[in-house]
Structures are given as C-alpha cells and as structure tokens.
N, C-alpha and C positions, 0 to 999 in steps of 0.2 A: 179152596186153592190157597196155598200160602202166598202172602204178599211180601214185598221187600221194603224194609225200613228206609233204605237208601233212596227209594223213589216216592216216598210219601210227600204229599203236597203241603209242606209246613206253613207256607204263606197263608193259605186258606184256613188251616187249622188254627193259626194264631189269630187271624182276623175274626174267626167265629167266636173265639174265647174272649174277645175284648169286653172289659168291664167286670171280669170275674175278681173275686177277692183274692188276696194273697194266701197261699197255702199255709196250713198250720206248721209245716216243717220249718219255714223261715222264721215264724214267730217264736217257736220253741228253741230253734237253733240260736237265735239272737239272744234269747233269755239265758242260755247257758254260757255266753261270753261275759267276761268281767265288765266290758264297756264297749260302746260302739267304736269301731275303728275302720280297717279296710276289709271289705267283703268281696269275694269273687262269686258271681252267679253264673254257673256253668249250665249252658242250655237255657238261657234266660227267656226265650220265646218272646211273648208280647211284653214282658218286663213288669208284670204285676208284683213279683217278689222284689225286684230291683227298686221299684218305686216305693214299696213299703219300707225297705232298708234306708233309702235316702230320706224318707219322711221321719225316720227314727234315729237320725244322726250319723248314719254310716257313709263312707265313701264306697263307691261300687265300681268294680270292673265287671261289665256284663258281656258274656261270651255266647255267641250263637253262630251256627253254621249258615243261617239264612239271612242274607243282606237285607231283604225286604222286611225283616222283623225290626230292624234298628229304628226306623221312624216311629213304630209303635212304642218301643222302649223309651225313647225321648219324650214322646207325647205323654205316656203315663207318668213319667218322672215329673214333667212340668205340671201336670194336673195335680199330682200328690203334693208338690212343694209350693204350688202357686206362683212359681217362677222357674226359669231355666236353671237346671242343676249345675251348669258350668263345669268346672274342673272336678266336682265331686263325682261325676259320671264319666267313665271311659267305656266305650264300646269297642268290641273286637269281633270281627267276622272270622271264624275258624271252626273247623271240624274238631269236636272234642277228642277224637282219636289221636289227633296230632297237635292239639293246641298247647301252647305253653301256658302253665298255670303260675301266676305270680304269687309270691308269699302273701298270706292273708290271715287276719284274725278269725275270719268266718269263711269257710269254703262250703258253698251250697250248691246242690245239684237236685233240683226238683223234678222227678220223673223224666230225667234226661239221660243218665248213664246207661239204662238198659238198651238204649238205642245204638250204643257202640258195639260193633261186632265182637264176638267172643275172642277171635284171634288178636284183637287189638286191646282188649280190656285191661290185661295185666299191665302193660307199659303205661297206659293211661293212669291206672290206679296208683302206680308208683309215683308218677308225677304230682298226682293229687295229694297223696300222703306227704310228700316232701314239701308241698306248699303251705301246710298248716303250721302257722307260727307256734312258738313255745306257748303253751296255755290257750292256744286257739281252738276253735271248734270246727268240726266236720260234720255236716248235716246233709244226708242223702236219702233219696228213695231208691230202692233196688226192687226188681220184680222177681217173684218166686216161680218155682217150676210147675205150679198148679195153675198159673195164669193162662188164659185162653190163648194168648199170642205165643205161648211156648210150644204149642202142639201143631203138627203139620196141617191137620185138617181145618184149623181155625186161626193159624198162626201168621206171624210176620217174620220173614227171614232176616238174617244178619242182626239179630238182637242177642243180648246176654241175660240169662236167668240163673238164679242161685237157690239152693236149698238153705235151710237155716244154719247148718254147720258151715257152709261155704261163706255165708255172710259174717258169721262170728269170726271166721279165720281172717277175713279182710281187715278186721279192726284189732287184731292182736297188738298189744303194746299201747293201745289208747284206752282212755277211761270211758266206758260206755255210760252215757247219761240217760239215754232212752233207746230201747229196741223194741219196736212194736210190729207184730206180724198181723196183717189184715187180709181177710178173704171175704169177698162179697160180689154179688151180681150187680152191675150197673152200667150206665152209658159210658161211652168213650168217643173220641173224635172220629173213630172208624166204625161206630155203631155199638150195640149192646155187647157186653163180654163178661166174663168171670175174671175178677181182679184178684191177684195174689201179690201182696206188696210188703216190703219191709221198710219201715221208717226208722232211721238210725241217726242218732246224735251222739257224737263222741268228742272227748276233749284230749287235746294233745299234752 
C-alpha cells in the first residue's frame, strides 16, 4: 500500500539518524564553490550537513518543515564547532514547497526535494534557481523513476521523481560540475528499498 510523504514521522527519522556523517553531496558542493560564504541547507533534517558547513567556515541558513528538528541542528552545530554557532546559523521552520530561499553562494538540498509534491515542484525549483548567486553552486539529490518509492505497490505518495532527461532539463543554463546517477538496493528510514538517485552539482 502506498504511504504519504506528508504524514511521515520526520522527528523519529531524524533522531534515529543522529551521529551520521555529512553526505558527500555537501562536501563536493562546497568544493565547487570559490570560497566559503553563505549556504542554504534545504531540508536540513538533523543538521549533519549544516554542522559540516559551519565547521568549514560557512554561514548557514538551515530550513526544515519539522520544528522538532531544530534543537538537533543547534546541538550538532555546537558539537562540530565546540561552541555555539551564534549569528553564523539561522534556522527557519518552513515547508520547502512554499519556503522563501534567500540568495546564497551554495544552495544545498540533500535528499529533501523529492518529498515536495509534483504539483508544487516547479514553483519551488524556480525559487531555488533564482537564489543561486552569480558564480554560486547548486547541489541537490533527486530521485529517479526506478526508485521503489516511485511505484504504487511500494511507493510513497506526494513525491516527485525524474528521469535523466528531466534532470538535465532542470539545470539548463547552469554549468554541470557533477551529475552522477546511482541505483542500488539498501536500507532507508522506512525499511529496505531500491534506490535510484541523481546527485547533481552545478555552478551558476
């Protein structure tokens, strides 16, 4: 039976993932930027990527729809820095489908954008594209059409999936630094699944 992304228990999911390392996407995305500046972490979750960015000299606006995630974000940031991040960290509670995305030198979305419903994805994507500063970097994970969650018998409703041609179209006008397509079977917060993912880093 198909589940619904809107009713996922994100608080439990984020708490279960505490202590995980930052994903490669943030490391590669930051490396594509000329220097640390302002980063926006869309769907920041427990804040592992936000903490990594802060520890590497970035200022971060961390956005997530789950208010209960924000204490985890602050705790991870303080642990990474050995002190309170202060004004270098701004947290925003907002649904990505409607969130304002401030201009940034790095716009990061680690495994979060696919959970935006398809009918709201385009308007969100336009806001994300507009937020990338001149010479800035956009680093995102997108889910492919072969992903288990894309199919009714194993899926999650109100998500967005792309084939490779659609992914490439989203980045027209940007310089593609990295576009990696990955398929594998593995665990997820909702149990074992087949993953189909695009990791994309582009420069404005």
